[in-house]
NUPAFI-448100 format. One record per residue: residue number from 1; residue in one letter; y negated, x negated, z negated of N, C-alpha, C in turn. Coordinates in Angstrom, 1 decimal. Layout:
# residues N
@k: NUM	r: A	n.y: Y	n.x: X	n.z: Z	ca.y: Y	ca.x: X	ca.z: Z	c.y: Y	c.x: X	c.z: Z $
...
This chain:
# residues 83
@k: 1	r: X	n.y: -11.7	n.x: -2.0	n.z: -20.2	ca.y: -11.2	ca.x: -1.6	ca.z: -18.9	c.y: -10.6	c.x: -2.9	c.z: -18.3 $
@k: 2	r: X	n.y: -9.5	n.x: -2.7	n.z: -17.6	ca.y: -8.9	ca.x: -3.8	ca.z: -16.8	c.y: -8.8	c.x: -3.4	c.z: -15.4 $
@k: 3	r: X	n.y: -9.2	n.x: -4.4	n.z: -14.5	ca.y: -9.1	ca.x: -4.2	ca.z: -13.1	c.y: -8.0	c.x: -5.1	c.z: -12.6 $
@k: 4	r: X	n.y: -7.2	n.x: -4.5	n.z: -11.7	ca.y: -6.1	ca.x: -5.2	ca.z: -11.1	c.y: -6.0	c.x: -5.0	c.z: -9.6 $
@k: 5	r: X	n.y: -5.5	n.x: -6.0	n.z: -8.9	ca.y: -5.1	ca.x: -5.9	ca.z: -7.5	c.y: -3.6	c.x: -6.0	c.z: -7.4 $
@k: 6	r: X	n.y: -3.0	n.x: -5.1	n.z: -6.6	ca.y: -1.6	ca.x: -5.2	ca.z: -6.4	c.y: -1.4	c.x: -5.4	c.z: -4.9 $
@k: 7	r: X	n.y: -0.7	n.x: -6.5	n.z: -4.5	ca.y: -0.4	ca.x: -6.8	ca.z: -3.1	c.y: 1.1	c.x: -6.5	c.z: -2.9 $
@k: 8	r: X	n.y: 1.4	n.x: -5.6	n.z: -1.9	ca.y: 2.7	ca.x: -5.2	ca.z: -1.6	c.y: 3.0	c.x: -5.7	c.z: -0.2 $
@k: 9	r: X	n.y: 4.1	n.x: -6.5	n.z: -0.1	ca.y: 4.5	ca.x: -7.0	ca.z: 1.2	c.y: 6.0	c.x: -6.8	c.z: 1.5 $
@k: 10	r: X	n.y: 6.4	n.x: -6.8	n.z: 2.7	ca.y: 7.8	ca.x: -6.7	ca.z: 3.0	c.y: 8.5	c.x: -8.0	c.z: 2.6 $
@k: 11	r: X	n.y: 9.7	n.x: -7.8	n.z: 2.2	ca.y: 10.5	ca.x: -9.0	ca.z: 1.8	c.y: 10.8	c.x: -9.8	c.z: 3.1 $
@k: 12	r: X	n.y: 11.0	n.x: -11.1	n.z: 2.9	ca.y: 11.4	ca.x: -11.9	ca.z: 4.0	c.y: 12.7	c.x: -11.4	c.z: 4.6 $
@k: 13	r: X	n.y: 12.8	n.x: -11.4	n.z: 5.9	ca.y: 14.0	ca.x: -10.9	ca.z: 6.6	c.y: 13.9	c.x: -9.4	c.z: 6.9 $
@k: 14	r: X	n.y: 13.0	n.x: -8.7	n.z: 6.4	ca.y: 12.8	ca.x: -7.3	ca.z: 6.7	c.y: 11.9	c.x: -7.2	c.z: 8.0 $
@k: 15	r: X	n.y: 12.4	n.x: -6.5	n.z: 9.0	ca.y: 11.6	ca.x: -6.4	ca.z: 10.2	c.y: 10.3	c.x: -5.6	c.z: 9.9 $
@k: 16	r: X	n.y: 9.3	n.x: -6.1	n.z: 10.6	ca.y: 7.9	ca.x: -5.5	ca.z: 10.5	c.y: 7.4	c.x: -5.1	c.z: 11.9 $
@k: 17	r: X	n.y: 7.8	n.x: -3.9	n.z: 12.4	ca.y: 7.4	ca.x: -3.5	ca.z: 13.7	c.y: 5.9	c.x: -3.4	c.z: 13.8 $
@k: 18	r: X	n.y: 5.2	n.x: -3.0	n.z: 12.8	ca.y: 3.7	ca.x: -2.9	ca.z: 12.9	c.y: 3.1	c.x: -4.3	c.z: 13.0 $
@k: 19	r: X	n.y: 3.6	n.x: -5.2	n.z: 12.2	ca.y: 3.1	ca.x: -6.6	ca.z: 12.3	c.y: 3.4	c.x: -7.2	c.z: 13.7 $
@k: 20	r: X	n.y: 4.6	n.x: -6.9	n.z: 14.2	ca.y: 4.9	ca.x: -7.5	ca.z: 15.6	c.y: 4.0	c.x: -6.9	c.z: 16.6 $
@k: 21	r: X	n.y: 3.6	n.x: -5.6	n.z: 16.5	ca.y: 2.7	ca.x: -5.0	ca.z: 17.5	c.y: 1.3	c.x: -5.6	c.z: 17.4 $
@k: 22	r: X	n.y: 0.9	n.x: -5.8	n.z: 16.2	ca.y: -0.5	ca.x: -6.5	ca.z: 16.0	c.y: -0.4	c.x: -7.9	c.z: 16.5 $
@k: 23	r: X	n.y: 0.6	n.x: -8.6	n.z: 16.3	ca.y: 0.8	ca.x: -10.0	ca.z: 16.8	c.y: 0.7	c.x: -10.0	c.z: 18.3 $
@k: 24	r: X	n.y: 1.4	n.x: -9.1	n.z: 18.9	ca.y: 1.4	ca.x: -9.1	ca.z: 20.4	c.y: 0.0	c.x: -8.8	c.z: 20.9 $
@k: 25	r: X	n.y: -0.6	n.x: -7.8	n.z: 20.3	ca.y: -2.0	ca.x: -7.4	ca.z: 20.7	c.y: -3.0	c.x: -8.6	c.z: 20.6 $
@k: 26	r: X	n.y: -2.9	n.x: -9.3	n.z: 19.5	ca.y: -3.8	ca.x: -10.4	ca.z: 19.3	c.y: -3.5	c.x: -11.5	c.z: 20.4 $
@k: 27	r: X	n.y: -2.3	n.x: -11.7	n.z: 20.7	ca.y: -2.0	ca.x: -12.7	ca.z: 21.8	c.y: -2.5	c.x: -12.2	c.z: 23.1 $
@k: 28	r: X	n.y: -2.4	n.x: -10.9	n.z: 23.4	ca.y: -3.0	ca.x: -10.4	ca.z: 24.6	c.y: -4.5	c.x: -10.6	c.z: 24.7 $
@k: 29	r: X	n.y: -5.1	n.x: -10.5	n.z: 23.5	ca.y: -6.6	ca.x: -10.6	ca.z: 23.4	c.y: -7.0	c.x: -12.1	c.z: 23.5 $
@k: 30	r: X	n.y: -6.1	n.x: -13.0	n.z: 23.6	ca.y: -6.4	ca.x: -14.4	ca.z: 23.7	c.y: -6.2	c.x: -15.3	c.z: 22.5 $
@k: 31	r: X	n.y: -5.7	n.x: -14.7	n.z: 21.4	ca.y: -5.5	ca.x: -15.5	ca.z: 20.2	c.y: -4.1	c.x: -16.0	c.z: 20.2 $
@k: 32	r: X	n.y: -3.9	n.x: -17.1	n.z: 21.0	ca.y: -2.6	ca.x: -17.7	ca.z: 21.3	c.y: -2.0	c.x: -18.4	c.z: 20.1 $
@k: 33	r: X	n.y: -2.8	n.x: -18.8	n.z: 19.1	ca.y: -2.4	ca.x: -19.6	ca.z: 18.0	c.y: -1.7	c.x: -18.7	c.z: 16.9 $
@k: 34	r: X	n.y: -1.7	n.x: -17.4	n.z: 17.1	ca.y: -1.1	ca.x: -16.5	ca.z: 16.0	c.y: 0.4	c.x: -16.6	c.z: 16.1 $
@k: 35	r: X	n.y: 1.0	n.x: -17.1	n.z: 15.0	ca.y: 2.5	ca.x: -17.3	ca.z: 15.0	c.y: 3.2	c.x: -16.0	c.z: 14.5 $
@k: 36	r: X	n.y: 2.6	n.x: -15.4	n.z: 13.5	ca.y: 3.3	ca.x: -14.2	ca.z: 12.9	c.y: 2.3	c.x: -13.4	c.z: 12.2 $
@k: 37	r: X	n.y: 2.5	n.x: -12.0	n.z: 12.2	ca.y: 1.7	ca.x: -11.1	ca.z: 11.4	c.y: 2.6	c.x: -10.2	c.z: 10.6 $
@k: 38	r: X	n.y: 2.3	n.x: -10.1	n.z: 9.3	ca.y: 3.0	ca.x: -9.2	ca.z: 8.4	c.y: 2.0	c.x: -8.2	c.z: 7.9 $
@k: 39	r: X	n.y: 2.3	n.x: -7.0	n.z: 7.9	ca.y: 1.4	ca.x: -5.9	ca.z: 7.4	c.y: 1.9	c.x: -5.5	c.z: 6.0 $
@k: 40	r: X	n.y: 1.0	n.x: -5.3	n.z: 5.1	ca.y: 1.3	ca.x: -4.9	ca.z: 3.7	c.y: 0.3	c.x: -3.9	c.z: 3.2 $
@k: 41	r: X	n.y: 0.3	n.x: -3.7	n.z: 1.9	ca.y: -0.6	ca.x: -2.8	ca.z: 1.2	c.y: -1.4	c.x: -3.5	c.z: 0.2 $
@k: 42	r: X	n.y: -2.6	n.x: -3.1	n.z: 0.0	ca.y: -3.5	ca.x: -3.6	ca.z: -1.1	c.y: -3.9	c.x: -2.5	c.z: -1.9 $
@k: 43	r: X	n.y: -3.7	n.x: -2.5	n.z: -3.2	ca.y: -4.0	ca.x: -1.4	ca.z: -4.1	c.y: -4.8	c.x: -2.0	c.z: -5.2 $
@k: 44	r: X	n.y: -6.0	n.x: -1.3	n.z: -5.5	ca.y: -6.8	ca.x: -1.6	ca.z: -6.7	c.y: -6.6	c.x: -0.5	c.z: -7.7 $
@k: 45	r: X	n.y: -6.4	n.x: -1.0	n.z: -9.0	ca.y: -6.3	ca.x: -0.1	ca.z: -10.1	c.y: -7.2	c.x: -0.5	c.z: -11.2 $
@k: 46	r: X	n.y: -7.8	n.x: 0.5	n.z: -11.9	ca.y: -8.6	ca.x: 0.3	ca.z: -13.1	c.y: -7.9	c.x: 1.0	c.z: -14.2 $
@k: 47	r: X	n.y: -7.5	n.x: 0.3	n.z: -15.2	ca.y: -6.9	ca.x: 0.9	ca.z: -16.4	c.y: -7.8	c.x: 0.9	c.z: -17.6 $
@k: 48	r: X	n.y: -7.7	n.x: 2.0	n.z: -18.3	ca.y: -8.5	ca.x: 2.1	ca.z: -19.6	c.y: -7.7	c.x: 1.4	c.z: -20.7 $
@k: 49	r: X	n.y: -7.8	n.x: 0.1	n.z: -20.7	ca.y: -7.1	ca.x: -0.7	ca.z: -21.7	c.y: -7.9	c.x: -2.0	c.z: -22.0 $
@k: 50	r: X	n.y: -7.7	n.x: -2.5	n.z: -23.2	ca.y: -8.3	ca.x: -3.7	ca.z: -23.5	c.y: -7.2	c.x: -4.8	c.z: -23.8 $
@k: 51	r: X	n.y: -6.0	n.x: -4.5	n.z: -23.6	ca.y: -4.9	ca.x: -5.4	ca.z: -23.8	c.y: -4.3	c.x: -5.8	c.z: -22.5 $
@k: 52	r: X	n.y: -4.6	n.x: -7.1	n.z: -22.1	ca.y: -4.1	ca.x: -7.5	ca.z: -20.8	c.y: -2.5	c.x: -7.6	c.z: -20.7 $
@k: 53	r: X	n.y: -1.9	n.x: -7.9	n.z: -21.8	ca.y: -0.4	ca.x: -7.9	ca.z: -21.8	c.y: 0.2	c.x: -6.5	c.z: -21.6 $
@k: 54	r: X	n.y: -0.3	n.x: -5.6	n.z: -22.3	ca.y: 0.2	ca.x: -4.2	ca.z: -22.2	c.y: -0.1	c.x: -3.7	c.z: -20.8 $
@k: 55	r: X	n.y: -1.3	n.x: -4.0	n.z: -20.3	ca.y: -1.7	ca.x: -3.6	ca.z: -18.9	c.y: -0.8	c.x: -4.2	c.z: -17.9 $
@k: 56	r: X	n.y: -0.5	n.x: -5.5	n.z: -18.1	ca.y: 0.4	ca.x: -6.2	ca.z: -17.2	c.y: 1.8	c.x: -5.5	c.z: -17.1 $
@k: 57	r: X	n.y: 2.3	n.x: -5.1	n.z: -18.3	ca.y: 3.6	ca.x: -4.4	ca.z: -18.3	c.y: 3.5	c.x: -3.1	c.z: -17.6 $
@k: 58	r: X	n.y: 2.4	n.x: -2.4	n.z: -17.9	ca.y: 2.2	ca.x: -1.1	ca.z: -17.2	c.y: 2.1	c.x: -1.2	c.z: -15.7 $
@k: 59	r: X	n.y: 1.4	n.x: -2.2	n.z: -15.3	ca.y: 1.2	ca.x: -2.4	ca.z: -13.8	c.y: 2.5	c.x: -2.8	c.z: -13.2 $
@k: 60	r: X	n.y: 3.3	n.x: -3.6	n.z: -13.9	ca.y: 4.6	ca.x: -4.0	ca.z: -13.4	c.y: 5.5	c.x: -2.8	c.z: -13.2 $
@k: 61	r: X	n.y: 5.5	n.x: -1.9	n.z: -14.2	ca.y: 6.3	ca.x: -0.7	ca.z: -14.1	c.y: 5.8	c.x: 0.3	c.z: -13.0 $
@k: 62	r: X	n.y: 4.5	n.x: 0.4	n.z: -12.9	ca.y: 4.0	ca.x: 1.3	ca.z: -11.8	c.y: 4.4	c.x: 0.8	c.z: -10.5 $
@k: 63	r: X	n.y: 4.3	n.x: -0.5	n.z: -10.3	ca.y: 4.6	ca.x: -1.1	ca.z: -9.0	c.y: 6.1	c.x: -1.0	c.z: -8.7 $
@k: 64	r: X	n.y: 6.9	n.x: -1.2	n.z: -9.7	ca.y: 8.4	ca.x: -1.1	ca.z: -9.4	c.y: 8.8	c.x: 0.3	c.z: -9.2 $
@k: 65	r: X	n.y: 8.2	n.x: 1.3	n.z: -9.8	ca.y: 8.7	ca.x: 2.7	ca.z: -9.7	c.y: 8.0	c.x: 3.5	c.z: -8.6 $
@k: 66	r: X	n.y: 6.8	n.x: 3.1	n.z: -8.2	ca.y: 6.1	ca.x: 3.9	ca.z: -7.3	c.y: 5.4	c.x: 3.2	c.z: -6.2 $
@k: 67	r: X	n.y: 4.6	n.x: 2.1	n.z: -6.5	ca.y: 3.8	ca.x: 1.5	ca.z: -5.5	c.y: 4.5	c.x: 0.7	c.z: -4.5 $
@k: 68	r: X	n.y: 5.6	n.x: 0.2	n.z: -4.8	ca.y: 6.4	ca.x: -0.7	ca.z: -3.9	c.y: 7.9	c.x: -0.1	c.z: -3.9 $
@k: 69	r: X	n.y: 8.5	n.x: -0.3	n.z: -2.8	ca.y: 9.9	ca.x: 0.0	ca.z: -2.6	c.y: 10.7	c.x: -1.3	c.z: -2.9 $
@k: 70	r: X	n.y: 11.3	n.x: -1.5	n.z: -4.1	ca.y: 11.9	ca.x: -2.8	ca.z: -4.4	c.y: 13.1	c.x: -3.2	c.z: -3.5 $
@k: 71	r: X	n.y: 13.6	n.x: -2.2	n.z: -2.8	ca.y: 14.7	ca.x: -2.6	ca.z: -1.8	c.y: 14.2	c.x: -3.4	c.z: -0.7 $
@k: 72	r: X	n.y: 13.0	n.x: -3.1	n.z: -0.2	ca.y: 12.5	ca.x: -3.8	ca.z: 1.0	c.y: 11.1	c.x: -4.5	c.z: 0.8 $
@k: 73	r: X	n.y: 10.5	n.x: -4.3	n.z: -0.4	ca.y: 9.2	ca.x: -4.9	ca.z: -0.6	c.y: 9.1	c.x: -5.7	c.z: -1.9 $
@k: 74	r: X	n.y: 8.2	n.x: -6.7	n.z: -1.8	ca.y: 7.9	ca.x: -7.5	ca.z: -3.0	c.y: 6.5	c.x: -7.1	c.z: -3.4 $
@k: 75	r: X	n.y: 6.1	n.x: -7.3	n.z: -4.6	ca.y: 4.7	ca.x: -7.1	ca.z: -5.0	c.y: 4.2	c.x: -8.2	c.z: -5.9 $
@k: 76	r: X	n.y: 2.9	n.x: -8.4	n.z: -5.9	ca.y: 2.3	ca.x: -9.4	ca.z: -6.8	c.y: 1.1	c.x: -8.7	c.z: -7.4 $
@k: 77	r: X	n.y: 1.0	n.x: -8.9	n.z: -8.7	ca.y: -0.1	ca.x: -8.3	ca.z: -9.5	c.y: -1.1	c.x: -9.4	c.z: -9.9 $
@k: 78	r: X	n.y: -2.4	n.x: -9.0	n.z: -9.7	ca.y: -3.5	ca.x: -10.0	ca.z: -10.0	c.y: -4.4	c.x: -9.2	c.z: -10.9 $
@k: 79	r: X	n.y: -4.6	n.x: -9.7	n.z: -12.2	ca.y: -5.6	ca.x: -9.1	ca.z: -13.1	c.y: -6.9	c.x: -9.7	c.z: -12.7 $
@k: 80	r: X	n.y: -7.8	n.x: -8.9	n.z: -12.2	ca.y: -9.1	ca.x: -9.4	ca.z: -11.7	c.y: -10.1	c.x: -9.5	c.z: -12.8 $
@k: 81	r: X	n.y: -10.2	n.x: -8.5	n.z: -13.7	ca.y: -11.3	ca.x: -8.6	ca.z: -14.7	c.y: -10.9	c.x: -7.6	c.z: -15.9 $
@k: 82	r: X	n.y: -11.3	n.x: -8.0	n.z: -17.0	ca.y: -11.3	ca.x: -7.1	ca.z: -18.2	c.y: -12.8	c.x: -6.8	c.z: -18.5 $
@k: 83	r: X	n.y: -13.2	n.x: -5.6	n.z: -18.6	ca.y: -14.6	ca.x: -5.3	ca.z: -18.9	c.y: -14.8	c.x: -4.9	c.z: -20.3 $
């Protein structure tokens, strides 16, 4: 088994209204040092595989086709553990 974390974030230059709203709220709450907030997605996947290279290719394909929108989002895959 292979466990992986996938982090999906908006590309630089893409407006993040949710992040801006959180940033403003934090400043109103007194956290004046907050410069920027970007909101993304965190996805955990467990694959029934013992081959990290094949799992990596599969995770890349899943992320590109479904988990992230490649037009406006970037993703990063982190293999956490093989069991």
